[in-house]
C-alpha positions as CSV (number, residue, x, y, z in Angstrom):
1,M,93.0,43.0,56.4
2,L,90.5,45.1,58.2
3,K,91.1,47.8,55.5
4,Q,90.2,45.4,52.9
5,R,87.0,44.3,54.5
6,R,85.8,47.9,54.9
7,E,86.5,48.6,51.2
8,I,84.5,45.5,50.1
9,R,81.7,46.4,52.2
10,K,81.7,49.8,50.8
11,K,81.7,48.4,47.3
12,N,78.7,46.0,48.1
13,S,76.8,48.9,49.7
14,S,77.4,51.1,46.7
15,K,76.1,48.1,44.5
16,N,73.1,47.6,46.8
17,R,72.1,51.2,46.6
18,G,72.5,51.1,43.0
19,V,70.1,48.0,42.7
20,L,67.6,49.6,45.0
21,G,67.7,52.9,43.2
22,I,67.1,51.1,39.9
23,F,64.3,49.2,41.6
24,F,62.6,52.2,43.1
25,R,63.0,54.1,39.8
26,Y,61.2,51.2,38.0
27,C,58.5,51.0,40.7
28,L,58.0,54.8,40.3
29,Y,57.9,54.5,36.5
30,F,55.3,51.7,36.6
31,A,53.3,53.4,39.3
32,F,53.3,56.6,37.2
33,C,52.3,54.5,34.1
34,G,49.7,52.4,36.1
35,F,48.2,55.7,37.6
36,T,48.2,57.5,34.1
37,S,46.5,54.4,32.7
38,V,43.8,54.4,35.3
39,V,43.3,58.1,35.0
40,M,42.9,57.6,31.2
41,I,40.6,54.7,31.6
42,L,38.6,56.7,34.1
43,L,38.5,59.6,31.8
44,Y,37.6,57.3,28.9
45,F,34.7,55.8,30.7
46,S,33.5,58.9,32.4
47,Q,33.4,61.0,29.4
48,D,29.7,60.2,28.6
49,L,28.5,60.0,32.1
50,P,25.4,62.2,32.7
51,D,25.4,65.7,34.1
52,L,24.1,65.3,37.6
53,K,22.9,68.7,37.6
54,H,20.6,68.3,34.6
55,L,19.2,64.8,34.8
56,Q,16.4,63.9,32.4
57,T,13.4,62.8,34.3
58,S,13.1,59.7,32.2
59,V,13.4,57.9,28.8
60,R,10.0,56.1,28.9
61,T,6.8,55.1,27.1
62,P,4.1,57.6,27.3
63,E,1.7,57.3,30.3
64,V,-1.8,56.5,29.6
65,T,-4.3,57.1,32.4
66,I,-7.8,55.6,32.2
67,Q,-10.4,57.2,34.3
68,T,-14.2,57.4,34.9
69,Y,-16.4,60.3,33.9
70,D,-16.2,61.6,37.5
71,G,-12.4,61.4,37.5
72,K,-11.6,58.1,39.3
73,I,-8.6,56.4,37.8
74,I,-9.2,52.7,36.9
75,G,-6.2,51.8,34.9
76,T,-2.7,52.9,33.7
77,Y,-0.5,52.1,30.9
78,G,3.0,53.1,29.9
79,D,5.5,54.4,32.6
80,L,3.7,56.1,35.5
81,Y,5.4,58.7,37.5
82,E,4.1,60.9,40.2
83,D,5.5,64.0,42.0
84,V,8.8,63.6,43.8
85,V,8.5,63.1,47.5
86,R,11.1,64.2,50.0
87,L,12.5,61.8,52.6
88,D,11.3,64.0,55.5
89,E,7.6,63.8,54.1
90,L,7.7,59.9,54.3
91,P,7.0,57.9,57.4
92,K,10.3,56.9,59.0
93,H,9.7,53.2,58.2
94,V,9.7,53.7,54.5
95,P,13.3,54.5,53.7
96,V,14.6,52.1,56.3
97,A,12.6,49.3,54.9
98,F,14.5,49.6,51.6
99,V,17.8,49.9,53.4
100,A,17.2,46.9,55.4
101,I,16.4,44.6,52.5
102,E,18.5,46.2,49.7
103,D,21.7,47.6,51.4
104,R,22.1,47.1,55.1
105,R,25.4,48.9,55.2
106,F,24.2,51.9,53.1
107,F,25.2,54.3,55.6
108,Q,28.7,52.9,56.2
109,H,30.1,52.4,52.7
110,F,31.2,54.8,50.1
111,G,29.0,53.6,47.0
112,I,30.5,50.1,47.0
113,D,29.9,47.4,49.7
114,F,32.9,45.2,49.3
115,I,31.7,42.9,52.3
116,G,28.4,42.5,50.5
117,F,29.9,41.9,47.1
118,F,32.3,39.1,48.4
119,R,29.4,37.6,50.4
120,A,27.2,37.5,47.3
121,F,30.0,36.2,45.2
122,Y,30.5,33.4,47.6
123,Q,26.8,32.4,47.9
124,N,26.6,32.4,44.1
125,Y,29.5,30.3,43.8
126,I,28.2,27.7,46.3
127,A,24.7,27.7,44.5
128,H,26.3,27.6,41.0
129,R,23.7,30.3,40.2
130,V,23.0,33.9,41.1
131,V,21.0,33.8,44.3
132,Q,22.3,37.1,45.8
133,G,23.1,40.5,44.4
134,G,26.0,42.6,45.6
135,S,24.7,46.0,44.3
136,T,24.3,48.8,46.7
137,I,21.5,51.4,46.7
138,T,23.9,53.8,45.2
139,Q,24.8,51.3,42.5
140,Q,21.2,50.6,41.7
141,L,20.6,54.4,41.4
142,A,23.7,54.7,39.3
143,K,22.4,52.0,36.8
144,N,18.8,53.5,36.9
145,I,20.4,56.9,35.8
146,L,22.6,55.3,33.0
147,V,19.6,53.4,31.6
148,T,17.1,56.3,31.8
149,E,19.6,58.7,30.3
150,G,20.0,56.2,27.5
151,I,23.9,55.7,28.1
152,V,23.4,51.9,28.6
153,T,20.5,49.7,28.0
154,H,18.8,47.6,30.8
155,Y,20.1,44.3,29.4
156,D,23.8,45.6,29.2
157,R,26.1,43.1,31.1
158,T,29.3,44.3,29.7
159,I,32.5,45.3,31.8
160,K,32.2,48.8,30.3
161,R,28.8,49.2,31.8
162,K,29.8,47.9,35.2
163,I,32.8,50.3,35.3
164,K,30.5,53.3,34.3
165,E,28.2,52.2,37.1
166,L,31.0,52.1,39.6
167,L,32.3,55.6,38.5
168,L,28.8,57.0,38.8
169,A,28.3,55.4,42.2
170,W,31.5,57.0,43.6
171,W,30.6,60.3,42.1
172,L,27.0,60.2,43.5
173,E,28.5,59.4,46.9
174,Y,31.0,62.4,46.7
175,K,28.4,64.8,45.3
176,F,25.4,64.0,47.5
177,T,24.4,63.2,51.0
178,K,23.1,59.7,51.9
179,S,19.7,61.2,52.5
180,E,19.8,62.8,48.9
181,I,20.9,59.5,47.4
182,L,18.1,57.6,49.0
183,M,15.5,60.1,48.0
184,M,16.6,60.0,44.6
185,Y,16.6,56.2,44.6
186,L,13.0,56.0,46.1
187,N,11.7,58.4,43.5
188,R,13.3,56.9,40.4
189,I,13.4,53.1,41.0
190,Y,11.0,50.7,39.0
191,F,8.2,49.0,41.2
192,G,6.7,47.0,38.3
193,A,3.4,47.5,36.4
194,G,4.8,50.5,34.6
195,T,5.3,52.5,37.8
196,Y,8.4,54.5,38.8
197,G,9.0,55.9,42.2
198,I,7.5,55.3,45.7
199,D,4.5,57.5,45.2
200,A,3.4,56.0,41.9
201,A,3.8,52.6,43.3
202,S,1.8,53.5,46.3
203,K,-1.1,54.8,44.5
204,K,-1.0,51.9,42.0
205,Y,-1.0,49.2,44.4
206,F,-2.8,50.7,47.4
207,G,-4.7,53.8,46.2
208,K,-2.9,56.2,48.6
209,P,0.2,58.5,48.5
210,A,3.4,57.2,49.8
211,T,3.2,59.7,52.7
212,K,0.5,57.3,54.2
213,L,2.0,53.9,53.7
214,S,1.8,51.5,56.6
215,V,4.8,49.4,57.7
216,F,3.4,46.2,56.1
217,E,2.5,48.2,52.8
218,T,6.0,49.5,52.7
219,A,7.5,45.9,53.2
220,I,5.5,44.8,50.2
221,L,7.0,47.5,48.0
222,A,10.4,47.2,49.3
223,G,10.2,43.3,48.7
224,L,8.9,43.3,45.2
225,L,12.1,45.1,43.9
226,K,13.8,41.8,43.8
227,A,11.3,40.6,41.0
228,P,8.6,43.2,40.4
229,T,6.5,40.8,38.2
230,K,6.7,37.8,40.5
231,Y,5.9,39.9,43.8
232,N,3.4,42.1,42.4
233,P,0.6,42.3,45.1
234,S,-2.2,42.8,42.8
235,N,-1.4,39.7,40.6
236,H,0.5,37.5,43.1
237,P,-0.7,38.3,46.6
238,N,0.7,35.2,48.1
239,Y,4.3,35.8,46.9
240,A,4.0,39.6,47.8
241,Y,3.0,38.4,51.3
242,S,5.9,35.9,51.8
243,R,8.2,38.4,50.5
244,A,7.0,41.1,52.7
245,K,7.6,38.9,55.9
246,V,11.2,38.7,54.7
247,V,11.6,42.3,54.7
248,L,10.0,42.7,58.0
249,K,12.4,40.1,59.5
250,A,15.3,42.2,58.1
251,M,13.9,45.3,59.7
252,E,13.4,43.6,62.9
253,E,17.0,42.2,63.0
254,Q,18.6,45.5,62.2
255,G,16.5,47.3,64.9
256,Y,14.1,49.3,62.7
257,I,11.0,47.7,64.3
258,K,10.3,45.8,67.4
259,S,8.5,42.8,66.1
260,A,7.9,41.7,62.7
261,A,5.2,39.2,63.8
262,D,3.2,42.1,65.5
263,V,3.4,44.1,62.4
264,E,2.2,41.1,60.4
265,K,-0.8,40.3,62.9
266,K,-1.9,44.0,63.1
267,E,-1.7,45.0,59.4
268,A,-1.3,42.1,56.9
269,Q,-4.9,41.1,56.6
270,T,-6.2,44.7,56.5
271,V,-3.8,45.4,53.7
272,F,-4.6,42.5,51.6
273,K,-8.4,42.8,52.1
274,E,-8.3,46.4,51.0
275,T,-5.9,45.5,48.1
276,D,-8.3,43.0,46.8
277,K,-11.1,45.5,47.1
278,K,-9.2,48.2,45.1
279,N,-8.0,45.8,42.4
280,Q,-11.2,44.6,41.0
281,N,-11.1,42.8,37.7
282,Y,-11.2,46.1,35.6
283,M,-8.3,45.2,33.3
284,Y,-10.5,43.6,30.4
285,Y,-12.3,46.8,30.2
286,C,-9.0,49.0,30.4
287,D,-7.3,47.1,27.7
288,Y,-10.2,47.4,25.4
289,V,-10.1,51.1,26.0
290,Y,-6.4,51.4,25.4
291,E,-6.7,49.5,22.1
292,Q,-9.6,51.9,21.2
293,A,-7.5,54.9,22.1
294,K,-4.7,53.7,19.7
295,T,-7.2,53.2,17.0
296,I,-8.4,56.9,17.3
297,L,-5.0,58.5,17.9
298,G,-2.7,56.2,15.9
299,E,0.7,56.2,17.7
300,I,0.4,57.5,21.3
301,A,3.5,59.8,21.7
302,D,2.6,61.9,24.8
303,D,1.1,61.2,28.2
304,I,-2.7,61.3,27.8
305,V,-5.8,60.9,30.0
306,I,-8.8,58.9,28.7
307,V,-12.3,59.6,29.9
308,T,-14.6,56.6,29.9
309,N,-18.1,55.5,30.5
310,F,-17.2,53.1,33.2
311,D,-19.7,52.3,35.9
312,E,-18.0,50.8,38.9
313,K,-21.2,49.7,40.5
314,K,-22.2,47.7,37.5
315,Q,-18.8,46.5,37.0
316,I,-18.6,45.1,40.6
317,A,-22.1,43.6,40.4
318,A,-21.3,41.8,37.1
319,E,-17.9,40.4,38.3
320,E,-19.7,39.1,41.6
321,A,-22.5,37.4,39.7
322,V,-20.2,35.8,37.0
323,N,-17.7,34.7,39.7
324,F,-20.4,33.4,41.9
325,Y,-21.8,31.0,39.3
326,L,-18.4,30.0,38.0
327,K,-17.6,28.8,41.4
328,T,-20.9,27.2,42.3
329,E,-22.1,25.8,39.0
330,G,-19.0,25.6,36.8
331,N,-18.4,22.0,37.6
332,N,-22.0,21.0,37.6
333,Y,-22.7,22.6,34.0
334,K,-19.0,22.0,32.8
335,F,-18.3,25.4,31.9
336,K,-15.0,27.2,32.7
337,Q,-15.5,30.6,31.0
338,A,-18.1,33.3,31.2
339,S,-18.3,36.9,30.0
340,F,-20.4,39.8,30.6
341,I,-21.0,43.3,29.0
342,C,-23.2,46.1,30.0
343,M,-24.0,49.3,27.8
344,G,-25.9,52.5,28.2
345,R,-28.8,53.0,25.8
346,D,-26.6,54.9,23.4
347,G,-24.0,52.0,23.4
348,A,-21.7,53.4,26.1
349,I,-20.0,50.4,27.4
350,Q,-20.3,50.7,31.2
351,A,-18.9,47.3,32.5
352,M,-17.1,44.3,31.0
353,V,-15.9,40.9,32.3
354,G,-13.8,39.1,29.7
355,G,-13.5,35.6,31.3
356,N,-12.6,33.7,34.5
357,G,-9.7,35.9,35.7
358,Y,-7.6,38.3,33.8
359,T,-4.4,37.1,35.4
360,A,-4.9,33.6,33.9
361,T,-5.6,34.9,30.4
362,Q,-6.0,38.4,28.8
363,F,-8.1,37.1,25.9
364,N,-11.4,39.1,26.2
365,R,-14.4,36.7,25.6
366,A,-16.6,39.9,25.5
367,T,-15.1,41.5,22.5
368,Q,-12.8,38.9,20.9
369,A,-14.5,35.5,21.2
370,I,-16.5,34.8,17.9
371,R,-19.3,32.3,18.7
372,L,-22.7,31.2,17.4
373,P,-25.6,32.8,19.2
374,G,-28.2,30.0,18.6
375,S,-31.7,31.2,19.5
376,A,-30.5,34.8,20.7
377,F,-30.4,35.5,16.9
378,K,-34.2,34.8,16.3
379,I,-35.2,38.4,17.2
380,F,-33.8,39.5,14.0
381,V,-35.7,36.8,12.1
382,Y,-38.9,37.7,13.8
383,G,-38.1,41.4,13.5
384,A,-37.8,41.1,9.7
385,A,-41.1,39.0,9.5
386,I,-42.9,41.8,11.5
387,E,-41.4,44.4,9.2
388,H,-42.6,42.4,6.4
389,G,-46.2,42.3,7.6
390,Y,-46.4,39.5,10.1
391,Q,-48.5,39.9,13.4
392,L,-47.6,38.4,16.7
393,G,-51.0,36.6,16.7
394,D,-50.3,34.9,13.4
395,M,-50.5,31.1,13.6
396,I,-47.4,29.1,12.4
397,S,-46.9,25.4,12.2
398,D,-44.6,24.0,15.1
399,T,-44.0,20.6,13.4
400,P,-40.5,19.6,12.6
401,V,-39.0,21.0,9.5
402,K,-37.0,19.2,6.8
403,I,-34.8,21.1,4.2
404,A,-32.6,19.1,1.9
405,G,-31.9,16.5,4.6
406,W,-31.5,19.1,7.4
407,R,-34.0,18.7,10.2
408,P,-33.4,21.2,13.0
409,K,-34.9,19.7,16.3
410,N,-37.2,21.7,18.8
411,Y,-35.6,21.5,22.2
412,K,-37.9,19.5,24.4
413,W,-41.0,21.2,22.7
414,R,-44.1,19.1,22.4
415,T,-45.7,19.8,18.9
416,R,-49.1,21.4,19.2
417,G,-49.6,21.8,15.4
418,Q,-50.2,25.6,15.2
419,I,-48.8,28.2,17.5
420,S,-48.9,32.0,17.6
421,M,-45.6,33.8,16.6
422,F,-45.5,35.2,20.2
423,D,-45.6,31.7,21.7
424,G,-43.0,30.4,18.9
425,F,-40.6,33.2,20.3
426,R,-41.1,32.9,24.0
427,H,-40.7,29.1,23.9
428,S,-37.9,29.6,21.3
429,V,-39.5,26.9,18.9
430,N,-37.0,26.3,16.0
431,A,-39.6,25.3,13.6
432,V,-41.5,28.5,13.7
433,S,-38.3,30.6,13.2
434,V,-37.2,28.4,10.1
435,R,-40.7,28.7,8.6
436,L,-40.7,32.5,9.0
437,A,-37.2,32.8,7.5
438,Q,-38.4,30.6,4.5
439,S,-41.5,32.7,4.1
440,I,-39.9,36.1,3.9
441,G,-36.5,35.1,2.5
442,L,-33.1,35.1,4.1
443,K,-32.2,38.4,2.4
444,R,-34.7,40.3,4.4
445,V,-33.4,38.6,7.5
446,A,-29.7,39.7,6.6
447,N,-30.8,43.4,5.9
448,F,-32.7,43.6,9.2
449,A,-29.8,42.4,11.2
450,K,-27.3,44.5,9.2
451,K,-29.2,47.8,10.0
452,L,-28.8,46.9,13.7
453,G,-25.0,46.0,13.4
454,I,-24.8,42.4,12.6
455,T,-23.1,41.8,9.4
456,G,-22.1,38.6,7.7
457,V,-25.6,37.1,7.7
458,S,-25.6,34.3,5.1
459,T,-28.6,34.5,2.4
460,H,-28.0,30.9,1.3
461,D,-28.0,28.8,4.4
462,M,-31.4,28.4,6.2
463,S,-29.7,27.4,9.6
464,V,-29.2,31.2,9.9
465,A,-32.7,31.1,11.3
466,I,-31.6,29.3,14.4
467,G,-28.3,31.3,15.1
468,T,-25.4,30.1,13.0
469,T,-24.1,33.6,12.3
470,P,-20.8,34.1,14.3
471,V,-21.0,37.1,16.5
472,T,-19.1,38.5,19.5
473,L,-20.8,39.2,22.8
474,K,-20.3,43.0,22.3
475,D,-21.9,43.1,18.9
476,I,-25.0,41.2,19.5
477,T,-25.6,43.2,22.8
478,S,-25.2,46.4,20.9
479,A,-27.7,45.1,18.3
480,Y,-30.1,44.3,21.1
481,T,-29.6,47.9,22.5
482,S,-31.2,49.2,19.3
483,F,-34.4,47.8,20.6
484,M,-34.7,50.3,23.4
485,D,-35.2,53.3,21.0
486,G,-35.3,51.8,17.5
487,K,-32.0,53.6,16.5
488,P,-28.8,51.9,15.5
489,V,-26.3,51.6,18.3
490,W,-22.5,51.3,18.0
491,A,-20.5,50.3,21.1
492,Y,-18.0,52.7,22.4
493,C,-16.2,53.4,25.6
494,I,-14.2,56.7,25.2
495,T,-15.9,60.0,25.6
496,E,-12.7,62.1,25.7
497,I,-9.0,62.1,25.3
498,R,-6.8,65.0,26.4
499,N,-3.1,65.4,27.2
500,K,-1.7,66.3,30.7
501,A,-1.9,70.0,30.0
502,G,-5.7,69.6,29.4
503,D,-5.8,70.0,25.7
504,I,-8.7,68.0,24.0
505,L,-7.1,65.5,21.4
506,Y,-10.5,63.7,20.8
507,Q,-14.1,64.3,21.9
508,R,-16.9,62.0,21.0
509,N,-19.9,63.8,19.3
510,K,-23.2,62.7,20.1
511,P,-24.5,61.0,16.9
512,N,-27.8,62.2,15.5
513,A,-28.9,58.7,14.6
514,Q,-32.4,58.2,12.9
515,P,-34.6,55.5,13.7
516,V,-34.3,52.3,11.6
517,L,-37.3,50.6,13.1
518,D,-40.7,51.9,12.6
519,N,-42.9,52.2,15.9
520,E,-45.0,49.3,15.1
521,T,-41.9,47.0,14.5
522,L,-40.2,48.3,17.5
523,E,-43.2,47.8,19.9
524,A,-43.7,44.3,18.6
525,C,-40.2,43.3,19.1
526,R,-40.0,44.7,22.6
527,E,-43.3,42.7,23.3
528,L,-41.6,39.5,22.1
529,L,-38.5,40.1,24.3
530,R,-40.7,41.0,27.3
531,G,-42.7,37.7,26.7
532,V,-39.5,35.5,27.0
533,V,-38.8,37.1,30.5
534,S,-42.3,37.2,31.7
535,Q,-43.7,34.0,30.3
536,G,-41.1,32.1,28.4
537,T,-37.6,30.6,28.5
538,G,-36.0,33.7,30.4
539,R,-38.5,33.6,33.3
540,V,-35.8,33.0,35.9
541,A,-34.6,36.5,35.3
542,N,-38.0,38.1,35.7
543,C,-37.2,40.1,38.7
544,N,-38.4,43.4,37.4
545,P,-41.3,44.2,34.9
546,N,-38.9,46.4,32.7
547,I,-36.5,43.7,31.7
548,F,-36.6,42.5,28.0
549,A,-34.3,39.8,26.9
550,K,-33.8,36.5,24.9
551,T,-32.1,33.3,25.6
552,G,-29.8,31.2,23.2
553,S,-27.7,28.3,23.0
554,N,-25.6,26.5,20.4
555,G,-25.7,22.8,21.0
556,D,-24.0,22.5,24.4
557,S,-21.1,24.8,23.3
558,D,-22.6,28.2,24.1
559,A,-25.2,29.6,26.2
560,W,-26.4,33.3,26.1
561,F,-28.9,35.7,27.6
562,I,-28.9,39.1,25.8
563,G,-31.6,42.0,26.7
564,F,-32.0,45.2,28.4
565,Y,-33.5,47.1,31.4
566,D,-35.7,49.9,30.3
567,P,-37.6,51.8,33.0
568,P,-40.2,54.2,31.2
569,A,-40.3,56.6,34.0
570,N,-36.4,57.0,34.0
571,P,-35.1,56.0,30.5
572,E,-31.7,57.6,31.2
573,Q,-31.2,54.8,33.7
574,G,-31.8,52.1,31.2
575,F,-29.0,49.8,30.1
576,S,-28.4,46.6,28.1
577,F,-26.7,43.5,29.2
578,G,-25.1,40.4,27.5
579,V,-23.9,37.3,29.1
580,W,-22.2,34.2,27.4
581,I,-21.0,31.0,29.2
582,G,-19.1,28.0,27.6
583,N,-15.6,26.8,27.1
584,D,-12.7,28.2,25.0
585,N,-12.5,25.0,23.0
586,V,-15.9,24.4,21.2
587,S,-15.6,20.7,21.3
588,D,-15.2,20.9,25.0
589,K,-19.0,20.5,25.6
590,M,-21.0,21.6,28.7
591,T,-23.8,19.5,30.1
592,A,-26.8,18.7,27.9
593,N,-29.1,21.2,29.9
594,S,-26.6,24.2,29.7
595,T,-29.1,26.5,28.1
596,G,-29.3,30.3,28.2
597,G,-32.4,30.2,30.5
598,R,-30.4,28.5,33.2
599,I,-26.9,30.0,34.2
600,P,-26.8,33.0,31.9
601,A,-30.3,34.1,33.0
602,R,-29.4,33.6,36.6
603,I,-26.1,35.6,36.2
604,V,-28.1,38.6,35.0
605,R,-30.8,38.2,37.6
606,R,-28.2,38.4,40.3
607,M,-26.4,41.4,38.7
608,L,-29.6,43.4,38.4
609,E,-30.7,42.6,41.9
610,S,-27.4,44.2,42.9
611,V,-27.7,47.2,40.7
612,L,-31.3,47.9,41.1
613,N,-30.8,47.7,45.0
614,K,-33.6,45.1,45.6
615,S,-34.5,45.0,49.3
616,K,-34.5,41.2,49.4
617,K,-32.4,39.2,47.2
618,L,-33.7,35.8,46.3
619,S,-32.1,32.6,47.1
620,E,-31.3,30.0,44.5
621,E,-34.2,27.9,45.8
622,D,-36.5,30.9,45.1
623,A,-35.1,32.0,41.7
624,D,-38.0,30.9,39.7
625,V,-40.3,33.3,41.3
626,N,-43.7,34.0,39.4
627,V,-43.6,30.6,37.7
628,P,-46.7,28.6,38.7
629,A,-45.6,25.3,40.5
630,K,-47.6,23.2,38.0
631,S,-45.8,24.6,35.0
632,L,-42.2,25.0,36.5
633,G,-41.0,21.6,35.0
634,S,-42.2,22.2,31.5
635,I,-40.6,25.7,31.5
636,L,-37.2,24.4,32.4
637,D,-37.7,21.7,29.8
638,M,-38.0,24.3,27.2
639,E,-35.2,26.6,28.2
640,D,-32.9,27.8,25.4
């Protein structure tokens, strides 16, 4: 009996060993197949991974740098890169700020943070949307390399892309130290506004190299990686500020700084005050320059540097004057937009304000808006009449005109019967301008305007005499600039374009323009323009004896003040200016007294006082200096 039991146990043991053997053989087989499959998959997905020894710098659009004649950078386009900075060159708080907010377990994991991954997965599941990311710094670097090497696209969300990213992340961790990975990350990552790398971002947003970043500035840069457009400190300082506080709090929790509140208290206001100062509204000017460069070169294929005529002093003064009146008088006069342009006597555009805030709209009202100039056009009518033989003392009827049912009104002008051409211009009497146009013919008016750069003047519509020819602020200011020397002037902004190697791609040749106005006509036109400022509708801007200008308005839709400053002792310091105010929608009217002699003339005066370094700026109550008290009311009534 006992013997039988032993034999049964022996048989069962043999069976069990046989079954286990088969099981282990199958396990070994499937393990081998699985391992082989994984290896094959890894080999398949890794076959086009980049060679880490020979990484390309980038796959990017050309960098366009816009600078002043003395080398100051005022704008950049394309993808901006700077020199690579080593980790030991940066302040200690710079790398740890990015670790704190982007990958707090960076120094513990091997490329993939499983804890962070599952935490992000759980939070996203609860929120039913993506609220957290689980990518480590190494994975972000891997993705950056894959995109810039052209292996995947930025918007690729496939499993294949993710596998490649994970493989490359592991390979980076195997191949490089944590410090080397962090250095590559900081020098390659995108910081918005076309900037790549910590040094380019620091120079873009704060005007300093990354080696001089403060803690709060670093927090801003680390914070904007989450959404570079939303947290851009130039365009959205409030969002950038709040995001920087989140970064500082993370740094405090992880022991990298003692107190986030202390850093914010000591540095925040200074950072944003300096940022505001360094990010003046230059982009209207820069956009125009960039478009002109594409016109000159065609396709921009290489990194280039564009040298311009930009004058920062005039730009800041123009911006301050425009913004001041938009804020203080915009509601009173019901205008929401204003533009300003300033040119040298050869047409070099030195300053430009395209509207009420570039971040709100990039539409440039100085170069793109086509509006009716009103009485600002009358200088071309009078100039043509003078060229035809009229004298400034000639008497013209100021009684209302009627032409085929059209009866242009004289704005608050009390008819005297006969007035001189000079008085007709300085008080902007419509009847005088129309009668002059009738006398000499619209063809002469059109020809006179054309040789100064204003085209498209109708020769069949007498309303042209009071300014119904559409123009841009740039074009009419350019035409007025011609009255400085009597030569045709064409607005330009670029003097030179070169590549990064210093080779000249374009250089503006100084034009040898011949005068198109004889001396008698030129001096008479200048006398008319000076009369407007010294005795007429533009008297509010009479802060200097060398200012020549004309007011203009189109109903209550547009108001203009166009002219120039021309000191005889220093003609090279002369420049022209043009101001327009109104609303984008022509039917959105300003108040009935929104004439060129009011806000536009005051904008110019404020700008000139700043640029010409007046020792004492006049208050708004004293703005009508040199106007006798007994005539002040009538002058304001006649503003155009």
